[in-house]
TORKOL-4160 file (C-alpha; in steps of 0.2 Angstrom, whole numbers, padded with zeros to 4 digits, m for minus):
151
<pt num="1" X="m0357" Y="m0024" Z="m0635"/>
<pt num="2" X="m0350" Y="m0018" Z="m0652"/>
<pt num="3" X="m0345" Y="m0002" Z="m0644"/>
<pt num="4" X="m0335" Y="m0011" Z="m0630"/>
<pt num="5" X="m0326" Y="m0021" Z="m0644"/>
<pt num="6" X="m0322" Y="m0006" Z="m0653"/>
<pt num="7" X="m0316" Y="0003" Z="m0637"/>
<pt num="8" X="m0305" Y="m0012" Z="m0633"/>
<pt num="9" X="m0298" Y="m0012" Z="m0650"/>
<pt num="10" X="m0293" Y="0006" Z="m0649"/>
<pt num="11" X="m0285" Y="0004" Z="m0632"/>
<pt num="12" X="m0275" Y="m0011" Z="m0639"/>
<pt num="13" X="m0269" Y="m0001" Z="m0654"/>
<pt num="14" X="m0263" Y="0013" Z="m0643"/>
<pt num="15" X="m0254" Y="0001" Z="m0631"/>
<pt num="16" X="m0246" Y="m0007" Z="m0646"/>
<pt num="17" X="m0240" Y="0010" Z="m0652"/>
<pt num="18" X="m0232" Y="0015" Z="m0635"/>
<pt num="19" X="m0224" Y="m0002" Z="m0634"/>
<pt num="20" X="m0217" Y="0000" Z="m0651"/>
<pt num="21" X="m0210" Y="0017" Z="m0647"/>
<pt num="22" X="m0202" Y="0010" Z="m0631"/>
<pt num="23" X="m0194" Y="m0004" Z="m0641"/>
<pt num="24" X="m0187" Y="0008" Z="m0654"/>
<pt num="25" X="m0180" Y="0019" Z="m0640"/>
<pt num="26" X="m0173" Y="0004" Z="m0631"/>
<pt num="27" X="m0164" Y="m0003" Z="m0647"/>
<pt num="28" X="m0157" Y="0015" Z="m0650"/>
<pt num="29" X="m0151" Y="0016" Z="m0632"/>
<pt num="30" X="m0142" Y="0000" Z="m0633"/>
<pt num="31" X="m0133" Y="0005" Z="m0649"/>
<pt num="32" X="m0125" Y="0021" Z="m0643"/>
<pt num="33" X="m0109" Y="0021" Z="m0633"/>
<pt num="34" X="m0107" Y="0021" Z="m0615"/>
<pt num="35" X="m0104" Y="0039" Z="m0612"/>
<pt num="36" X="m0118" Y="0044" Z="m0623"/>
<pt num="37" X="m0129" Y="0032" Z="m0612"/>
<pt num="38" X="m0124" Y="0041" Z="m0597"/>
<pt num="39" X="m0128" Y="0058" Z="m0605"/>
<pt num="40" X="m0146" Y="0052" Z="m0609"/>
<pt num="41" X="m0147" Y="0045" Z="m0591"/>
<pt num="42" X="m0141" Y="0062" Z="m0584"/>
<pt num="43" X="m0156" Y="0070" Z="m0591"/>
<pt num="44" X="m0165" Y="0063" Z="m0575"/>
<pt num="45" X="m0156" Y="0073" Z="m0562"/>
<pt num="46" X="m0156" Y="0088" Z="m0574"/>
<pt num="47" X="m0175" Y="0088" Z="m0572"/>
<pt num="48" X="m0173" Y="0088" Z="m0554"/>
<pt num="49" X="m0162" Y="0103" Z="m0556"/>
<pt num="50" X="m0176" Y="0112" Z="m0565"/>
<pt num="51" X="m0189" Y="0109" Z="m0552"/>
<pt num="52" X="m0180" Y="0110" Z="m0536"/>
<pt num="53" X="m0179" Y="0127" Z="m0528"/>
<pt num="54" X="m0162" Y="0136" Z="m0529"/>
<pt num="55" X="m0164" Y="0146" Z="m0513"/>
<pt num="56" X="m0176" Y="0150" Z="m0499"/>
<pt num="57" X="m0179" Y="0164" Z="m0487"/>
<pt num="58" X="m0188" Y="0166" Z="m0471"/>
<pt num="59" X="m0202" Y="0179" Z="m0469"/>
<pt num="60" X="m0218" Y="0180" Z="m0459"/>
<pt num="61" X="m0213" Y="0164" Z="m0449"/>
<pt num="62" X="m0213" Y="0154" Z="m0465"/>
<pt num="63" X="m0200" Y="0148" Z="m0478"/>
<pt num="64" X="m0203" Y="0153" Z="m0495"/>
<pt num="65" X="m0194" Y="0144" Z="m0510"/>
<pt num="66" X="m0186" Y="0153" Z="m0525"/>
<pt num="67" X="m0187" Y="0143" Z="m0541"/>
<pt num="68" X="m0173" Y="0143" Z="m0553"/>
<pt num="69" X="m0174" Y="0158" Z="m0565"/>
<pt num="70" X="m0163" Y="0149" Z="m0577"/>
<pt num="71" X="m0172" Y="0133" Z="m0578"/>
<pt num="72" X="m0179" Y="0136" Z="m0595"/>
<pt num="73" X="m0161" Y="0136" Z="m0602"/>
<pt num="74" X="m0157" Y="0120" Z="m0594"/>
<pt num="75" X="m0172" Y="0112" Z="m0603"/>
<pt num="76" X="m0165" Y="0118" Z="m0619"/>
<pt num="77" X="m0148" Y="0111" Z="m0614"/>
<pt num="78" X="m0156" Y="0094" Z="m0611"/>
<pt num="79" X="m0164" Y="0094" Z="m0627"/>
<pt num="80" X="m0148" Y="0099" Z="m0636"/>
<pt num="81" X="m0138" Y="0086" Z="m0627"/>
<pt num="82" X="m0151" Y="0073" Z="m0632"/>
<pt num="83" X="m0150" Y="0079" Z="m0650"/>
<pt num="84" X="m0131" Y="0079" Z="m0651"/>
<pt num="85" X="m0131" Y="0060" Z="m0647"/>
<pt num="86" X="m0136" Y="0058" Z="m0665"/>
<pt num="87" X="m0123" Y="0069" Z="m0672"/>
<pt num="88" X="m0106" Y="0064" Z="m0664"/>
<pt num="89" X="m0091" Y="0074" Z="m0669"/>
<pt num="90" X="m0081" Y="0090" Z="m0665"/>
<pt num="91" X="m0095" Y="0102" Z="m0669"/>
<pt num="92" X="m0106" Y="0092" Z="m0656"/>
<pt num="93" X="m0093" Y="0093" Z="m0643"/>
<pt num="94" X="m0091" Y="0112" Z="m0646"/>
<pt num="95" X="m0109" Y="0115" Z="m0645"/>
<pt num="96" X="m0111" Y="0104" Z="m0629"/>
<pt num="97" X="m0096" Y="0112" Z="m0620"/>
<pt num="98" X="m0101" Y="0130" Z="m0625"/>
<pt num="99" X="m0119" Y="0128" Z="m0619"/>
<pt num="100" X="m0115" Y="0119" Z="m0603"/>
<pt num="101" X="m0101" Y="0131" Z="m0599"/>
<pt num="102" X="m0112" Y="0146" Z="m0602"/>
<pt num="103" X="m0126" Y="0139" Z="m0591"/>
<pt num="104" X="m0113" Y="0135" Z="m0577"/>
<pt num="105" X="m0106" Y="0153" Z="m0578"/>
<pt num="106" X="m0123" Y="0160" Z="m0577"/>
<pt num="107" X="m0128" Y="0150" Z="m0562"/>
<pt num="108" X="m0112" Y="0155" Z="m0553"/>
<pt num="109" X="m0114" Y="0173" Z="m0558"/>
<pt num="110" X="m0132" Y="0173" Z="m0552"/>
<pt num="111" X="m0126" Y="0168" Z="m0535"/>
<pt num="112" X="m0111" Y="0179" Z="m0534"/>
<pt num="113" X="m0121" Y="0195" Z="m0539"/>
<pt num="114" X="m0135" Y="0190" Z="m0527"/>
<pt num="115" X="m0148" Y="0191" Z="m0541"/>
<pt num="116" X="m0158" Y="0176" Z="m0535"/>
<pt num="117" X="m0168" Y="0187" Z="m0524"/>
<pt num="118" X="m0168" Y="0204" Z="m0516"/>
<pt num="119" X="m0173" Y="0196" Z="m0500"/>
<pt num="120" X="m0159" Y="0188" Z="m0489"/>
<pt num="121" X="m0159" Y="0170" Z="m0494"/>
<pt num="122" X="m0150" Y="0153" Z="m0491"/>
<pt num="123" X="m0145" Y="0142" Z="m0505"/>
<pt num="124" X="m0155" Y="0126" Z="m0507"/>
<pt num="125" X="m0150" Y="0109" Z="m0513"/>
<pt num="126" X="m0157" Y="0114" Z="m0530"/>
<pt num="127" X="m0143" Y="0126" Z="m0533"/>
<pt num="128" X="m0130" Y="0113" Z="m0531"/>
<pt num="129" X="m0139" Y="0101" Z="m0542"/>
<pt num="130" X="m0139" Y="0116" Z="m0555"/>
<pt num="131" X="m0120" Y="0117" Z="m0553"/>
<pt num="132" X="m0117" Y="0098" Z="m0554"/>
<pt num="133" X="m0128" Y="0094" Z="m0570"/>
<pt num="134" X="m0119" Y="0105" Z="m0582"/>
<pt num="135" X="m0102" Y="0099" Z="m0575"/>
<pt num="136" X="m0107" Y="0081" Z="m0578"/>
<pt num="137" X="m0114" Y="0085" Z="m0595"/>
<pt num="138" X="m0097" Y="0093" Z="m0600"/>
<pt num="139" X="m0087" Y="0079" Z="m0593"/>
<pt num="140" X="m0097" Y="0065" Z="m0601"/>
<pt num="141" X="m0097" Y="0075" Z="m0618"/>
<pt num="142" X="m0078" Y="0077" Z="m0617"/>
<pt num="143" X="m0076" Y="0058" Z="m0613"/>
<pt num="144" X="m0087" Y="0053" Z="m0626"/>
<pt num="145" X="m0078" Y="0063" Z="m0639"/>
<pt num="146" X="m0061" Y="0058" Z="m0633"/>
<pt num="147" X="m0064" Y="0039" Z="m0632"/>
<pt num="148" X="m0076" Y="0036" Z="m0646"/>
<pt num="149" X="m0074" Y="0050" Z="m0659"/>
<pt num="150" X="m0066" Y="0045" Z="m0676"/>
<pt num="151" X="m0066" Y="0062" Z="m0685"/>
C-alpha cells in the first residue's frame, strides 16, 4: 500500500511540474506582441514542411516519396525564430530575414537544378509548404520589427 502512495505522489509531482511549465509558457505567450505570437504559431506548419515529402516518383507500379533534404535546416530556423522572440531588434530582424531567405533560395534552387532526385519526379504538397513557411516567417518578422520595434 505504501508503494502505491509513493507512486501516486511521484505522478502528482510530475503532473504539477508539467502544468507549471505550461503556465509559464502561456504567460510568456500572452505577453509577446501579436506578430511574435504568429511566428510562434507558424512553427506548427513548419513541422509539416519538415515531415511532408517534397516530391514523388512512380516506379515499379508504386509511388515513392522523396523527403526534404533541407529539413534539418528548417528545424534550425524554427529554433532561431523562437529564440529571437526573446531578443527583438535590428540584429534579430537581420538574422531572421537572412536565414529564411537563404533557406527559401536553397529550396527554389533545389527544384530549378533538379537536385531533389535523379529519377523523374513530380512535386508534392510538401514542396509548396517549404516555400510558404520561410515567406511567412520573413513577412511576420518584418511586420513585428516595423510595428513594435523601438530601437
